[in-house]
N, C-alpha and C positions, 0 to 999 in steps of 0.2 A: 978336651972339653968341648961338650956341643954347643952351638949357638941356639938361640931361642929364634932367631928370624927363620933358619933352616926349618925347624918344627913348625914354625906358622907357616910356611908354603905348603908344608903337607896337609895342614888342617884346610886351609882357605884355598886350596889350588882349584879346587871343582865346587863353584857355588851352584844351588840349584838352579835349573834351566826353567823359564817360564814360569806358570803360576800352577794352580791345583787342576787335577785331571778331571776330565768330564763326569766321571764315577764319583770322585770327591764332592765336586759341585752339586751332584744329584743327592749325596747323603746330607751335605750343609741343607740345602733346599728343603730335604724332608724334615729336618730337625729345627729348621728355622720356628716353627712356633713354642717350641720347648726353648731354643735361645731367648727368644723375645719375652716369654714368661719370666725365664730368670732374671733376665735383666730389669724387668720390672719388680721382681720380688728384691733384688739388690738395691733398687732405688728406695724401695721403701724401707728395707733396712737402715738405709745410710741416713734416710732423712731423720731416723729417730736414734743415732747414735749419741747425741749430744743433749738428749732430753728425755724425760718421760712421754711416753707416747701418751696421746690424748685417743680419745673413741674413735674419731677419724682415721688416725693413725693404725690403730687397732684392726680396725674394719678393712684399711687398705691393705695391711700386712696378711689378714685371713683370704682377701680376695686372690692376693697374688700368690698365696701357697696352695690354693685351689686351682688357679690357672696353671701353675707347675705341674701340680699331680694330674690334672686332666691331660695336659699336654704329655707328660710321660705314658699315661695310661694309654692315650692314642698310638703313641709309637710302640709301645710292647704289643698292642693287640695286632696293628699293622706287621710287624716282625712276626708275631705269632701266628699269624695268618698265613704267612708264604711257606709254614711249616706244615699246614693241615692241608692233606689231599682233599681234593674235590671228590664228592660222590656222584656218580652217573645216576641220573633219574632214569 
């Protein structure tokens, strides 16, 4: 019979060293507007969970959804632009 302690030692023997790499931090930085917009949308949705949304709540939800879509569009356009070759004039 195998012991659980021996299996745990194998799983947790090498914890990750350090934090995120520079490349990972750059990706997070580039996606920060989207992350912030999604947090704002989530806040607006949470505020309306236990009640009927008022007109102000609905406007806040619409604004938050538009910000998320705009941030997604911006990221998609940036990544699409990376694949378009530049034409020499």
